[in-house]
C-alpha positions as CSV (number, residue, x, y, z in Angstrom):
1,X,0.0,0.0,0.0
2,X,1.0,3.6,-0.6
3,X,-0.5,6.5,1.4
4,X,0.2,10.2,1.0
5,X,-1.6,13.5,1.6
6,X,-0.4,16.1,-0.9
7,X,-2.3,16.0,-4.1
8,X,-3.4,18.6,-6.7
9,X,-6.4,20.5,-5.5
10,X,-8.4,19.8,-8.7
11,X,-7.6,16.1,-8.5
12,X,-8.6,16.1,-4.8
13,X,-12.0,17.7,-5.5
14,X,-12.7,15.2,-8.2
15,X,-11.8,12.3,-6.0
16,X,-14.0,13.5,-3.1
17,X,-16.9,14.1,-5.5
18,X,-16.6,10.5,-6.9
19,X,-15.7,8.6,-3.7
20,X,-12.2,7.9,-5.1
21,X,-10.0,8.9,-2.1
22,X,-8.7,5.4,-2.3
23,X,-7.8,3.7,-5.5
24,X,-5.4,1.4,-7.4
25,X,-2.4,3.1,-8.9
26,X,-1.0,1.3,-12.0
27,X,1.9,3.7,-13.1
28,X,3.7,1.4,-15.6
29,X,2.0,0.7,-18.9
30,X,4.5,-2.1,-19.7
31,X,4.3,-3.9,-16.3
32,X,0.6,-3.4,-15.9
33,X,-1.1,-5.1,-12.9
34,X,2.2,-6.5,-11.7
35,X,3.3,-3.1,-10.7
36,X,0.1,-1.7,-9.3
37,X,-0.4,-0.7,-5.7
38,X,-3.4,0.1,-3.5
39,X,-3.2,3.8,-2.8
40,X,-5.0,6.2,-0.5
41,X,-5.0,9.7,0.8
42,X,-4.1,10.3,4.4
43,X,-5.5,12.5,7.1
44,X,-9.0,13.7,6.6
45,X,-8.7,13.7,2.8
46,X,-7.9,17.4,2.7
47,X,-4.7,17.3,0.7
48,X,-2.5,16.9,3.7
49,X,-1.9,14.5,6.6
50,X,-2.7,14.4,10.3
51,X,-5.6,13.4,12.6
52,X,-9.3,14.3,12.1
53,X,-10.0,17.9,13.0
54,X,-10.6,18.3,16.7
55,X,-8.8,15.1,17.6
56,X,-5.2,16.3,18.0
57,X,-3.9,15.9,21.5
58,X,-0.3,17.0,21.4
59,X,0.7,19.2,24.3
60,X,3.0,21.4,22.2
61,X,1.6,21.7,18.7
62,X,-2.1,21.2,19.2
63,X,-4.4,21.0,22.2
64,X,-7.9,19.9,21.1
65,X,-10.6,19.2,23.7
66,X,-9.6,16.0,25.6
67,X,-12.0,13.1,26.2
68,X,-13.1,13.9,29.8
69,X,-14.7,10.9,31.5
70,X,-14.1,11.7,35.2
71,X,-17.5,12.1,36.9
72,X,-16.0,14.1,39.7
73,X,-15.2,16.9,37.2
74,X,-18.2,18.9,35.9
75,X,-17.1,19.0,32.2
76,X,-17.6,15.4,31.2
77,X,-17.9,15.3,27.4
78,X,-17.7,11.6,26.5
79,X,-21.0,11.6,24.5
80,X,-20.2,14.8,22.6
81,X,-16.8,13.6,21.7
82,X,-18.1,10.2,20.6
83,X,-20.8,11.9,18.5
84,X,-18.2,14.0,16.8
85,X,-15.9,11.0,16.1
86,X,-18.9,9.0,14.6
87,X,-19.9,11.8,12.4
88,X,-16.4,12.3,11.1
89,X,-16.1,8.6,10.5
90,X,-19.3,8.6,8.4
91,X,-18.2,11.7,6.5
92,X,-14.9,10.1,5.6
93,X,-16.5,6.8,4.7
94,X,-18.6,8.6,2.1
95,X,-15.5,9.8,0.4
96,X,-14.1,6.3,-0.3
97,X,-15.4,2.8,-0.8
98,X,-15.7,-0.3,1.4
99,X,-16.4,-0.8,5.1
100,X,-13.0,0.4,6.6
101,X,-11.4,3.8,7.0
102,X,-8.2,4.9,8.6
103,X,-7.7,7.7,11.0
104,X,-4.0,8.8,10.9
105,X,-3.3,10.1,14.4
106,X,-0.3,12.4,14.5
107,X,1.6,14.9,12.4
108,X,4.9,16.8,12.2
109,X,6.7,16.9,15.6
110,X,3.8,15.3,17.4
111,X,4.0,12.9,20.3
112,X,6.4,15.1,22.3
113,X,3.9,14.3,25.1
114,X,2.9,10.8,24.0
115,X,1.1,10.0,27.2
116,X,-1.5,12.7,26.6
117,X,-2.0,11.4,23.0
118,X,-2.5,7.8,24.1
119,X,-4.7,8.6,27.1
120,X,-7.2,10.3,24.8
121,X,-6.9,7.7,22.0
122,X,-7.5,4.9,24.5
123,X,-10.6,6.7,25.8
124,X,-12.1,7.5,22.4
125,X,-11.6,3.9,21.2
126,X,-13.2,2.6,24.4
127,X,-16.2,4.8,24.2
128,X,-16.7,4.5,20.5
129,X,-16.9,0.7,20.9
130,X,-19.2,1.1,23.9
131,X,-21.5,3.3,21.8
132,X,-21.5,0.6,19.1
133,X,-22.1,2.7,16.0
134,X,-18.5,2.2,14.7
135,X,-15.8,-0.3,15.7
136,X,-12.5,1.4,16.5
137,X,-9.1,-0.1,17.3
138,X,-5.3,0.5,17.0
139,X,-4.0,-0.7,13.6
140,X,-1.2,-0.3,11.1
141,X,-1.2,0.6,7.4
142,X,-0.2,-2.9,6.5
143,X,-3.1,-4.5,8.4
144,X,-5.5,-1.8,6.9
145,X,-4.4,-2.7,3.4
146,X,-4.9,-6.4,4.1
147,X,-8.5,-5.9,5.3
148,X,-9.3,-3.6,2.4
149,X,-8.1,-6.2,-0.1
150,X,-10.6,-8.7,1.3
151,X,-13.5,-6.5,0.4
152,X,-15.5,-7.0,-2.8
153,X,-14.9,-3.5,-4.1
154,X,-14.1,-2.3,-7.6
155,X,-11.5,0.4,-7.0
156,X,-10.9,3.4,-9.3
157,X,-7.8,3.0,-11.4
158,X,-5.1,5.6,-12.0
159,X,-2.5,5.0,-14.6
160,X,-0.6,8.4,-14.9
161,X,1.4,10.4,-12.3
162,X,0.6,13.1,-9.9
163,X,2.4,16.0,-11.5
164,X,2.0,18.9,-11.9
165,X,0.9,19.5,-8.3
166,X,-0.8,22.7,-7.2
167,X,-2.5,23.2,-3.8
168,X,-4.6,26.1,-5.1
169,X,-5.2,28.2,-8.3
170,X,-1.8,29.3,-9.7
171,X,0.0,27.8,-6.6
172,X,2.2,25.1,-8.2
173,X,4.8,23.2,-6.3
174,X,7.5,22.9,-8.9
175,X,11.2,22.8,-9.2
176,X,11.9,19.7,-7.2
177,X,14.1,18.3,-9.8
178,X,15.7,21.5,-11.1
179,X,16.0,24.2,-8.4
180,X,19.4,24.7,-6.6
181,X,21.2,22.3,-9.1
182,X,24.6,23.1,-7.5
183,X,23.4,22.0,-4.1
184,X,21.9,18.8,-5.6
185,X,25.2,18.0,-7.3
186,X,27.2,18.8,-4.1
187,X,25.1,16.4,-2.1
188,X,25.5,13.7,-4.8
189,X,29.3,14.2,-5.0
190,X,29.8,14.3,-1.2
191,X,27.6,11.2,-0.7
192,X,29.9,9.2,-3.0
193,X,32.9,10.7,-1.2
194,X,31.5,9.7,2.2
195,X,30.9,6.1,1.0
196,X,34.5,5.9,-0.2
197,X,35.8,7.4,3.1
198,X,33.9,4.8,5.1
199,X,35.3,2.0,3.0
200,X,38.9,3.3,3.4
201,X,38.4,3.7,7.1
202,X,37.0,0.1,7.4
203,X,40.1,-1.3,5.7
204,X,42.6,0.6,7.9
205,X,41.0,1.1,11.3
206,X,42.3,-1.0,14.2
207,X,39.8,-2.9,16.3
208,X,41.1,-0.9,19.3
209,X,40.0,2.4,17.9
210,X,37.3,3.8,20.1
211,X,35.5,5.6,17.2
212,X,37.1,5.1,13.8
213,X,34.4,7.2,12.1
214,X,34.7,10.2,14.3
215,X,36.3,12.3,11.6
216,X,33.4,11.5,9.2
217,X,30.6,12.4,11.7
218,X,30.3,16.1,10.7
219,X,29.7,15.1,7.0
220,X,27.4,12.3,8.0
221,X,25.3,14.8,10.0
222,X,25.3,17.4,7.2
223,X,24.3,14.9,4.6
224,X,21.6,13.5,6.8
225,X,20.2,17.0,7.5
226,X,20.2,18.0,3.8
227,X,17.9,15.0,3.0
228,X,15.1,17.0,4.5
229,X,12.2,17.4,2.0
230,X,12.7,21.2,2.0
231,X,16.5,20.8,1.5
232,X,17.6,18.4,-1.3
233,X,14.3,19.2,-3.2
234,X,15.4,22.9,-3.5
235,X,12.2,24.4,-2.0
236,X,14.0,26.3,0.8
237,X,14.9,30.0,0.7
238,X,18.4,31.0,-0.5
239,X,19.8,31.8,3.0
240,X,18.7,28.4,4.1
241,X,20.3,26.6,1.1
242,X,23.5,28.6,1.8
243,X,23.5,27.3,5.3
244,X,23.1,23.7,4.1
245,X,26.0,24.2,1.7
246,X,28.2,25.7,4.5
247,X,27.5,22.7,6.7
248,X,28.3,20.3,3.9
249,X,31.6,22.2,3.2
250,X,32.7,22.0,6.8
251,X,31.8,18.3,7.0
252,X,33.7,17.6,3.7
253,X,36.8,19.4,5.0
254,X,36.9,17.2,8.1
255,X,36.2,14.1,6.1
256,X,39.0,14.8,3.6
257,X,41.5,15.1,6.4
258,X,40.3,11.9,7.9
259,X,40.3,10.1,4.6
260,X,43.7,11.3,3.6
261,X,45.2,9.6,6.7
262,X,43.3,6.4,6.0
263,X,44.2,6.1,2.4
264,X,47.8,7.1,3.0
265,X,48.1,4.3,5.6
266,X,46.4,1.9,3.2
267,X,48.7,2.9,0.2
268,X,51.8,3.0,2.4
269,X,52.5,6.6,1.4
270,X,55.4,8.2,3.2
271,X,54.1,11.8,3.0
272,X,50.7,13.5,3.5
273,X,48.0,13.1,1.0
274,X,45.7,16.0,0.0
275,X,42.6,16.4,-2.0
276,X,41.9,18.8,-4.9
277,X,38.3,19.9,-4.5
278,X,38.8,22.8,-7.0
279,X,40.1,20.6,-9.8
280,X,37.0,21.5,-11.8
281,X,38.6,25.0,-12.2
282,X,42.1,23.6,-12.8
283,X,43.3,24.4,-9.2
284,X,45.2,21.7,-7.4
285,X,48.0,22.7,-5.0
286,X,50.1,19.6,-5.3
287,X,50.2,19.8,-9.1
288,X,51.4,23.4,-9.1
289,X,54.9,24.8,-9.8
290,X,57.5,24.1,-7.2
291,X,56.5,20.5,-6.4
292,X,59.8,19.1,-7.6
293,X,58.4,17.9,-10.9
294,X,56.8,14.7,-9.5
295,X,53.5,13.8,-7.9
296,X,51.9,10.6,-6.8
297,X,48.1,10.4,-7.4
298,X,46.0,7.8,-5.4
299,X,42.6,7.0,-6.9
300,X,39.9,5.2,-5.0
301,X,37.2,3.1,-6.6
302,X,34.1,2.6,-4.3
303,X,32.3,0.3,-6.6
304,X,32.2,-3.5,-6.1
305,X,33.5,-4.1,-9.6
306,X,36.6,-3.1,-11.6
307,X,36.3,0.0,-13.7
308,X,38.3,2.1,-16.1
309,X,38.1,5.9,-16.1
310,X,39.7,8.8,-17.9
311,X,41.3,11.0,-15.2
312,X,41.8,14.7,-15.7
313,X,44.5,16.2,-13.5
314,X,45.3,19.9,-13.4
315,X,48.9,20.4,-14.4
316,X,50.9,23.4,-13.3
317,X,54.5,22.2,-13.2
318,X,55.0,21.0,-16.8
319,X,53.5,21.1,-20.3
320,X,54.0,17.4,-20.8
321,X,54.1,14.5,-18.4
322,X,54.9,10.8,-18.0
323,X,52.5,8.7,-16.1
324,X,53.5,5.4,-14.4
325,X,51.2,2.8,-12.8
326,X,52.9,2.1,-9.5
327,X,51.3,-1.3,-9.2
328,X,52.7,-2.6,-12.5
329,X,55.5,-0.1,-12.9
330,X,54.5,0.4,-16.5
331,X,54.0,3.7,-18.3
332,X,50.4,4.6,-18.9
333,X,49.6,6.5,-22.1
334,X,48.7,10.1,-21.4
335,X,47.9,13.4,-23.1
336,X,48.4,17.0,-22.1
337,X,45.8,19.5,-23.4
338,X,45.1,23.1,-22.8
339,X,42.8,23.5,-19.7
340,X,39.4,25.0,-20.0
341,X,39.1,28.7,-18.8
342,X,39.6,28.8,-15.0
343,X,36.9,31.2,-13.8
344,X,34.7,31.6,-10.7
345,X,30.9,31.8,-10.8
346,X,31.2,35.5,-11.3
347,X,33.6,35.4,-14.3
348,X,36.8,36.3,-12.4
349,X,39.9,34.3,-12.8
350,X,40.2,31.3,-10.4
351,X,43.9,31.1,-10.8
352,X,43.9,27.7,-12.4
353,X,46.7,26.0,-14.3
354,X,47.1,26.3,-18.1
355,X,47.2,22.6,-18.9
356,X,45.4,19.3,-18.0
357,X,46.9,15.8,-18.0
358,X,44.6,13.0,-19.1
359,X,45.2,9.3,-18.8
360,X,43.2,6.1,-18.5
361,X,43.2,4.5,-15.0
362,X,42.3,0.9,-14.4
363,X,40.9,0.5,-10.9
364,X,40.3,-2.6,-8.8
365,X,36.9,-3.3,-7.1
366,X,36.6,-1.4,-3.8
367,X,40.2,-0.5,-3.8
368,X,42.8,2.0,-5.1
369,X,45.4,2.5,-7.7
370,X,48.5,4.7,-7.5
371,X,50.1,6.7,-10.3
372,X,53.3,8.7,-10.5
373,X,53.1,11.8,-12.7
374,X,56.4,13.4,-13.6
375,X,57.5,16.0,-16.0
376,X,58.4,14.5,-19.3
């Protein structure tokens, strides 16, 4: 089963008018019924999610009238609360088909005071069943779908998608796949980098290490945060997106330092390793003038299979190079070409090098290869 709340306001109105708030979604023309899923709207079928209106008992974010059943207090309201719940159940049942409906109790940041929630849910279930007009009980979406599938109901069929989505006239929710493309790329790039860093750490950490992933934690936290549905989607405001990028950059810096130590240990490197995060604008400190005319490049493959890639390395210490595979001690064919213009986002010079060295690297599965690049 699949349940969600947000749906185009025109689609929503049509579904409520035709008792189609629950339906079968068959999105693949080629797979047909094999890929279909029972689908329903959540909440009170209002284009969102949450409990029925008037039945939210969260001490912080909502504070609807509780179910008061203490006879020693003069505001007992059991019957009125039961009547409201029954009427709401009947109303919701008329917007779908079959004998069962689902009340989704809770919403964003709810259950900070779970005791208050469950006290009231326990009471309303008890008194609804005592009243007898409806049968109420705790359940799960999985059990709900199972019971709905037993009913002899012909469900409406949907075969297309749910885009575009507008929650009102001229109020389209768009840009999920296109807005803030640089942030999306940054997240994708750093996610792969984090996976590689975790692999290298796993190969090199000693069992006695108290927390071998400590250096990766800032990046883990930043990447976890940016998975929020108003972050990676690109629906946040600019200053919020900038804050996400700042946190990612800080996490990436810590992860690079951690990973450099792990990979150097794994590769048996005698000196410090460093990353070149600005290689896309032909900036890479170790490849600049004054490095002695020779650099070792370590390349990590995080995939579980061998691969070959064309590597582009900014070149500032020579106009031509010789590349040697340090595993086979054989020369690797290479080319030196003029670098693309090295500019910032604003058109100013980024100070990149004039040339780029290109060569084909053969990489083992979940492992590394080392290459020596020297002037030649």
